[in-house]
N, C-alpha and C positions, 0 to 999 in steps of 0.2 A: 217648524224646523227642526229636527233631533237636536242634541246635542251628545258631544262627547267626549269627558274628563279623563285626561292623564294624571296620573298617582304616582314621581319616582319613591324606589321603596329603599328607605333607610340611606335618604341621599345622600349628609355627609359620608356615611360608611362608605355606602359603595361608591362614590366620589374616591374615595382614598382607595378600595378596593381593585378601581378601573385603573386609577395612576400607576399604583405599586402592582403588581401581577404576585408579588409573593405572600399579599397578604389577602390573595381570594381565596376562599372558605373554610378561614380562617374567623374563629370569633374576636370582634373588632371593638373597641369604642373611641368615640370623638371627642374629646375632652378641650374647654376653654382658651386653658393653659397649663403649663407646665409646675403643677403640684399634686402631691399625694392627696392634699385635701380637697379636690375639685368632684365634682361629678359628673357623668355623661350625658352630652348633649344629643347624641345619638348613637346605636349600637349596631351591630351589622344582624342582617338576617340569623347570620350561624351562631351569635350570642345571646338572640331573641328566642332561639331556640331551646338551648338551654337554659331560661329562667333569668334571664338580664336583662332589664326593659331599660329602656330609658328613663335618663335619671337618675341613675343609681351613680350609688360614690364609688370614685376605685375602690376603698377598700370593701365595701358591697362585692362591689364586680366580682376585686379578687377571691371572695371567700368564698363564690359559687363558681366561679370559674379560674381558677390556680394559674391555668393558661391564655387565660385572653390577655391581648395585645391594645395598648389603647395611645394613641397619634394623638397632633396639637392640632385643633381646626384651624383654616386655614383660610381664610373666607375671600381674597381676593380669586384662590384657586376654581372656589365653588363657581363664582358670579359669572367666570372666564365658562367654566362649564355649560353651565345654565344659555349660555348668550349663542353655543354650537346644538346645544339640544334644539332649542328654536328655530335654529336654522334649518337641523336633518327632518325637525318634525314638520315645518314649511315643506319641504319637498313635496310632502304628502297631500297637507290640510293645512289651509291657512289658520294659523295660531288668530283665534281672536279674542283671548283675555288671558293673561300672566293672574295665577292667584297668588303664587307663591314662588320661591325658588324652585321650587319643586311641583307646581301643578300648575296646567295649562288650560285650557276650555279652546273647543274647537267647533264651532258649527255644522252642522249636518246638512248637506242637500237630499230630496228623497230619494236619491240614487246610489249615495253616499250612504244613506242608514241601511239601504237594504243589504248590502254587503257585510253587514254586524263583524261577525269575527274574523273573517277576513279580512277589514279594515284594521283592524286590533291588530291582526299579525302582520300583517305589511307594514304597519308603524314598527313594530318592538323589530321589527326583522332588519329593518333599516338604521334602527338605534343601535343593536347586534353592530352589524357593519361597520358603523360609523365608529363605534365606541370600542367595548367589547362586553363579554356577555355576563361580567359584573357588573353592568348598569343597567338593573330591571328596571320596569315600572307595573305597574296596575291599570287597567283602562275601565270605564263602565261606559254604557249607551243608553240615554234614555231620552222621554219627550222634555224632560226639563235639567237643568246646573246639577240644581238640588238632587234629582231621583241618579243622575249621572256620578256623581258625586259619589253618593249611599255606594252603587255599582263598583266604583273604583274601589273602594274600602272592603267591598263582601269578600273578596277571594286575593288576599297578600298572602307572598311574593307573587306575584310576577302574574297575575290572573285577569280574568276578564268576566263580565258580567255585564247581561242583557236584558232591562226592564222593559217591560213593555207597558204601554197605557192600558192592556186588556187584561193582563195579569194582575191588576194591583186593587186591593192590598197584599194580597196573597202573596206574590213573590216576597213582603217583605215581614211576614209577620212572625218569622223567625228572629225577627230582632229585636233588642232592647231601643225602648225610647230614647237615650241616650249614645247610640247608636247614630241617631241624624241628627246632620247640622243642623246646628240651630236652636239645639236644644241645650242649654246650657242648666248648671246642675239649678238653679234658680227656676227658670222656665221647667222645668222637670220638677217640681215641687208646686208649682201652680196648676200647672196638669193633673197631678195627685191630687189637688184641692179639690179639682173641680170633676174627680170622680173617674180621670184619664188614667188607663193604667199599662195598655197595650197600644200594641198598633193599630188595631180595630180600633179599637174607641177614638185614639186620636184621628181615624180615617170616619168616624162617625162626624165627626163634631162640624155646625157649621162654620161658616165663612167670620160671618158677627162673633162666635164664641170664642173661636181662636184672635181674632183682633183684642175680647174683652179679656181674654188672659194672658196674653202678651204684654197688653197695655199699649198697643201704638197701634202703626197699620200695618209694622211687621209681620203680627201674626197670622192677616188677610194675605199679604204675601206671602208668606211661609202655607198656610194652606193652598194657593192657587201651585206651587210649585210640587208641593205634595201630592197635590190630584194630578199632577199632569199638564197645568199649562203655567205658559210663562208669567210672567211675573215683574212688569217691568219698574227699576229701579232709579231715580235721578242720580245724575253724577254727585260724588261725596265732596263737597268741598274742603280742604283742607283744612282744619282748624288749631292744628301747634305743628310745631318741630319739636322733639325731644329725644333724647338715648338717657340708657338706664345700665345699670354695669353691678355687676355682683361680684363683692370685695373678698380679694381672696386674705384667709387666717393676717399671711405677713405682709397686709397690706391695707390695714384698717388703722393705723394712727393715725391723727388731726393731719399731721400735711399731705400726707398720703391722699386724704380722703380728699380734701380739698383741689388737692392738685387734681385729683382726677376728674371733680366736681366741673373745675374750669377746662378742662379740653371737651369735655363732653358739651361743655356751654359754644366751646368757639367752633366746635364742628360742628351742631345745632344751626348757628347763625351764619356759616358758610352755606349751607342748604338752602335757608330763608332767601340769604343774599341772591341765588343762584334763580331763586325762582319772583326774584325780585320782587321781594313781602316784605315787609315789616311786622313787629311784632310790640303789644302795649302791654306786658306783664309774662313776667317771668317766675315759677317753681321751681324752688328746687326741696328736695324731698327724702327721706332715709328708712330705711327699714331693720330692724333687728329682730333677735329671737329665733323663734320654731314653733312652728304647728301654732297653737292656739293663743300661747303665748307672744305671740309677734308683736312687736310696737310696732312705732308707725308717727312722724315729725314728721310736717309740711308748711314751708314759708313760702307766701305771697307778695309780690313784690310787681307795682302796677305805676307805671311812666307814660307821657306822650308817644306816640308810636316811632320808634329806631328800627335802625340798621348797621349799626356800627358796633363794632365790640369792645369799644370804651365803654359805652351804654350799659352793654349786657353785660360786663364785667365788672365795674361799678352797681351793678342792682345785685348781684351774685354775692361781689362781699358783702353787702349788707345780710345778706341771707346767713352767708357763712360765720357771720360776727354773732348773730342771736343764735344761731349752733351752738355757737363756743360756751353760749352762759345758758344757754336752756333745755340741749339734748340732755335728756336721762340717759342714754343708751349707748352700750355700741355700735353702730351702725357697722349692716352684715353688705348692706346697698345703698347705691345711691343714685338717682336721677335729679336730670336740670331738663326743665321745658321751656319754651318761648309760646305762648299764648296771645289769644286777639288779636291773630293776622287782617293785614288792612294790606290794600294796596297804594299808591300814591294818589292816582282817582277817587279812591273812596276816603281819603282825609279834607278835613274841614278847615277853610284857611287860620281860622283859631289854631284850632291842635295842631295844622302840619307847621306853625311857628315858633309852638310853645318851646319852653325851656326843658331836656332833657336833665339837667339835672342841678343841683346848686348854685344861680352864678352863671349857665351855660346858655345859652342863645344859639339864633340861625344858624349864625355865622361860626362857633362852635361846631355847632351840629355838623353843618356841608366838608369842616375841614375834616373830622375824623371820620364820614363816613368816607371821602376819598381817602384817608388811609387804609380804611379795611380794606374798600374797592384794590386801592395798588398792592399790595399784600395779598392779596387773592391771585390777581393776574402773575406778581411774581412765582406764589407759589405751582401756581399752574404753569409756567414755564422754565422752573428751575428745581422743583422738586415740591411737598407740601412740607417736607421739614428745612425748605429751605428761610423761612424767618417765623418767630410767635410775636404776640403780644405779650411778654413777659418768659419765665422759664415753661423750659418746654419739656416736661420730667417725663421720663418712663416708663408709660403703666403696666404692670403686670399682664400679659397675655395679649398687648396689643390692639391695632381693629377697636382703637377709641374711637367711636359713632361711625365705624365700618361694619361691625355683625351684622350677619343676617336674622334678620326677623321676620314673623310671620306677615306677610301683606307688603314687607318693604325691603324690596333688594338694594343694597347699596349703589351707587356710581362710582365709575372710577375716579373723581376727583373725591369722592370720602377715604380713602384707604391714603394713612398718610407713610406706610413702609414702604420698603422696595418690593415689585411682585416677587412672590416667590414660586418659582417653577415646577412645571406638574409634577415634577419625577420627585420632587423635595420633600419626601417626606420627613412631619417633624414628629418624630418618637417623645413620648413621655420618660423621663429621663430618670423615674425614683421608681 
């Protein structure tokens, strides 16, 4: 069965151009918060064509394009649009997998695969009719998902590529190794050390050689997908719940950093409870500096399996106290993660009955779990800001714990602010 990979072009930026017709055809940057010191998390195709790359700072983008427009990201609006897109694509082909907010995979029957570009054009026409010409995608068709993804990237924006097994590796020979998904900087260095410099050299590897270079079975899976054979991957069990945040320049005081860390933690804890899991470890991390001088600081705290906010915030308080004493740089970003996930069925009697805190007991643990469950219930019925454990500070940029990340699409329950309307474009005020 063939694969079709659909990848939207500059999704956040094209979404804003779809919502606001006045922005169409104009260089546009999407930024995470209303600050002149922030950077673009997405730029429109018009901006890319004139030399502005995603990740450029507002100052750098304005130096290249003085007429560039900047809007503030609205993650809730993008998630709603994503769901509508899935419905439209589903009228033509069943969506087999959602890889990210702007990437989906469809499995094709032999008859569907034989349609080639005609099928791609049908999907694009349906999307344009349902939305607008601003919201475009690039589509790749190939024997495997990896090759189909490569095809979707080959002719951006609004492109199409058909990669056939009989044309391999000739049809890919113009690509750089780093153009292939799964070849990171580290894997690229390992390939170079093994004498592999280009696509033809990669093609000539034996499966066992690929496994050795990657250092695990993933290398063999890559080899199979690259050569046009499907590679089955086991379902990945979730191993952590965490959130990170880049701190604005005016949001880096100790009090502001700690307030942000607490809200990131409470958002992760709510997600953990929705999935009926517990955590046995918490980590707090900070980064600072730039380039090769980037500094890192990490603290890990282990505890008996817990699911309530009080247990987690007590562990975080220990980590923050240690950071106050030992952190030697001004943090530019903060992350909080709950690790060591277990379900109730996996917990042994001794572990389940253990104390979660100094002087705690099973009864205390159960009371605080009920409090956390009640708070979650009240947030669902009265709004996510109805109540909180401690002060609920406003964090610059909002969307704490609810930002879209690669491979993760927030759920409606993750959003704590009132939803924005589609047409409610938010412009940078600086």
